[in-house]
TORPA-4810 file (N, C-alpha, C, O; in nm, 3 decimals):
<nodes>
NODE_1_9.770_5.569_12.032_9.681_5.644_12.085_9.625_5.636_11.953_9.676_5.629_11.841_M
NODE_2_9.491_5.638_12.001_9.364_5.627_11.906_9.275_5.779_11.955_9.214_5.802_12.059_N
NODE_3_9.299_5.868_11.834_9.247_5.946_11.784_9.100_5.977_11.758_9.039_6.078_11.791_T
NODE_4_9.070_5.907_11.714_8.926_5.870_11.667_8.920_5.914_11.502_8.827_5.884_11.428_G
NODE_5_9.035_5.988_11.462_9.006_6.041_11.305_9.070_5.900_11.197_9.177_5.839_11.200_I
NODE_6_8.960_5.888_11.117_9.008_5.820_11.009_8.999_5.860_10.878_8.897_5.921_10.847_R
NODE_7_9.085_5.839_10.792_9.083_5.882_10.642_8.988_5.803_10.553_9.033_5.689_10.544_V
NODE_8_8.919_5.811_10.512_8.811_5.769_10.412_8.823_5.837_10.267_8.893_5.934_10.238_R
NODE_9_8.731_5.754_10.172_8.719_5.797_10.028_8.579_5.857_10.064_8.488_5.806_10.130_R
NODE_10_8.585_5.983_10.002_8.483_6.066_10.016_8.337_5.991_9.926_8.224_6.023_9.961_V
NODE_11_8.351_5.927_9.850_8.252_5.796_9.769_8.178_5.709_9.806_8.075_5.661_9.760_D
NODE_12_8.260_5.685_9.923_8.223_5.572_9.968_8.203_5.592_10.138_8.283_5.563_10.227_A
NODE_13_8.038_5.664_10.152_7.998_5.687_10.284_7.958_5.556_10.353_7.907_5.469_10.282_P
NODE_14_7.973_5.534_10.473_7.952_5.412_10.544_7.850_5.473_10.676_7.859_5.589_10.714_S
NODE_15_7.738_5.359_10.745_7.659_5.402_10.864_7.718_5.459_10.929_7.686_5.570_10.973_P
NODE_16_7.879_5.364_10.968_7.913_5.355_11.078_8.019_5.488_11.076_8.092_5.486_11.175_E
NODE_17_8.037_5.572_11.009_8.093_5.708_11.004_8.021_5.779_11.074_7.899_5.778_11.094_D
NODE_18_8.146_5.878_11.130_8.088_5.979_11.226_8.082_6.093_11.141_8.067_6.082_11.019_G
NODE_19_8.093_6.212_11.204_8.109_6.326_11.096_8.209_6.327_11.000_8.325_6.293_11.026_A
NODE_20_8.167_6.367_10.876_8.241_6.365_10.784_8.288_6.474_10.731_8.208_6.562_10.761_R
NODE_21_8.389_6.527_10.658_8.424_6.655_10.645_8.530_6.630_10.558_8.627_6.568_10.601_V
NODE_22_8.527_6.680_10.415_8.594_6.690_10.314_8.672_6.799_10.342_8.632_6.913_10.365_L
NODE_23_8.844_6.739_10.337_8.945_6.853_10.315_8.991_6.850_10.150_9.007_6.741_10.096_V
NODE_24_9.002_6.924_10.107_9.020_6.918_9.973_8.967_7.093_9.889_8.858_7.149_9.900_D
NODE_25_9.073_7.133_9.820_9.031_7.280_9.763_8.927_7.239_9.634_8.864_7.322_9.569_R
NODE_26_8.923_7.131_9.617_8.813_7.145_9.462_8.759_7.018_9.477_8.824_6.916_9.499_V
NODE_27_8.584_7.032_9.458_8.475_6.905_9.483_8.540_6.781_9.399_8.620_6.802_9.307_W
NODE_28_8.503_6.667_9.434_8.552_6.531_9.351_8.437_6.552_9.223_8.323_6.597_9.217_P
NODE_29_8.543_6.489_9.118_8.464_6.515_9.008_8.354_6.405_9.001_8.380_6.292_9.043_R
NODE_30_8.183_6.445_8.931_8.130_6.300_8.923_8.019_6.283_9.053_7.916_6.217_9.037_G
NODE_31_8.047_6.344_9.170_7.994_6.294_9.299_7.936_6.453_9.319_8.001_6.558_9.322_L
NODE_32_7.754_6.423_9.334_7.678_6.526_9.349_7.672_6.512_9.543_7.678_6.416_9.620_R
NODE_33_7.660_6.641_9.559_7.695_6.737_9.717_7.601_6.627_9.762_7.672_6.541_9.814_K
NODE_34_7.482_6.593_9.766_7.372_6.525_9.820_7.384_6.400_9.871_7.333_6.350_9.972_D
NODE_35_7.484_6.339_9.761_7.555_6.169_9.754_7.649_6.134_9.882_7.625_6.048_9.967_A
NODE_36_7.766_6.227_9.876_7.863_6.287_9.923_7.822_6.215_10.115_7.861_6.113_10.171_A
NODE_37_7.715_6.346_10.168_7.664_6.289_10.275_7.782_6.346_10.404_7.829_6.285_10.499_R
NODE_38_7.801_6.488_10.356_7.921_6.531_10.421_7.858_6.641_10.528_7.756_6.708_10.514_L
NODE_39_7.932_6.639_10.618_7.885_6.766_10.777_7.946_6.897_10.723_7.903_7.011_10.738_D
NODE_40_8.068_6.853_10.650_8.162_7.011_10.653_8.258_7.019_10.516_8.304_6.910_10.484_A
NODE_41_8.289_7.112_10.446_8.382_7.109_10.357_8.462_7.221_10.389_8.424_7.338_10.377_W
NODE_42_8.604_7.176_10.442_8.698_7.234_10.477_8.790_7.266_10.372_8.904_7.222_10.388_A
NODE_43_8.770_7.322_10.285_8.851_7.386_10.148_8.977_7.455_10.192_9.089_7.424_10.151_K
NODE_44_8.945_7.573_10.295_9.057_7.643_10.320_9.164_7.602_10.400_9.271_7.661_10.422_D
NODE_45_9.106_7.450_10.458_9.239_7.417_10.531_9.314_7.325_10.449_9.410_7.270_10.502_V
NODE_46_9.281_7.294_10.305_9.322_7.159_10.202_9.476_7.205_10.189_9.521_7.312_10.229_A
NODE_47_9.512_7.152_10.156_9.707_7.135_10.052_9.681_7.222_9.947_9.587_7.218_9.868_P
NODE_48_9.787_7.316_9.952_9.792_7.394_9.802_9.789_7.319_9.651_9.822_7.204_9.625_S
NODE_49_9.754_7.389_9.591_9.728_7.308_9.446_9.921_7.246_9.412_9.969_7.146_9.360_T
NODE_50_9.979_7.375_9.479_10.133_7.366_9.466_10.172_7.219_9.527_10.211_7.131_9.451_E
NODE_51_10.162_7.200_9.650_10.166_7.072_9.725_10.077_6.940_9.658_10.116_6.824_9.672_L
NODE_52_9.992_6.964_9.609_9.862_6.880_9.587_9.994_6.817_9.452_10.063_6.717_9.468_R
NODE_53_9.997_6.895_9.343_10.093_6.842_9.230_10.213_6.788_9.276_10.222_6.669_9.244_T
NODE_54_10.314_6.831_9.340_10.393_6.790_9.421_10.422_6.665_9.493_10.530_6.606_9.492_W
NODE_55_10.313_6.627_9.558_10.311_6.480_9.589_10.286_6.400_9.544_10.182_6.414_9.480_Y
NODE_56_10.341_6.282_9.537_10.289_6.153_9.444_10.170_6.096_9.489_10.159_6.095_9.611_P
NODE_57_10.097_6.057_9.438_9.930_5.982_9.451_10.007_5.812_9.462_9.935_5.712_9.474_A
</nodes>
């Protein structure tokens, strides 16, 4: 089943992208907000700081 949701890097916008939503509590370092071309920033639904540090990257 294809949900139509793709996980992408925030710093690599593509013309084929649909709506772009950043799901993170902190803004990516070194990225200007206008360069990110985001439609929304959903920081309230992002993982907690504890979960982010626990999960191996």
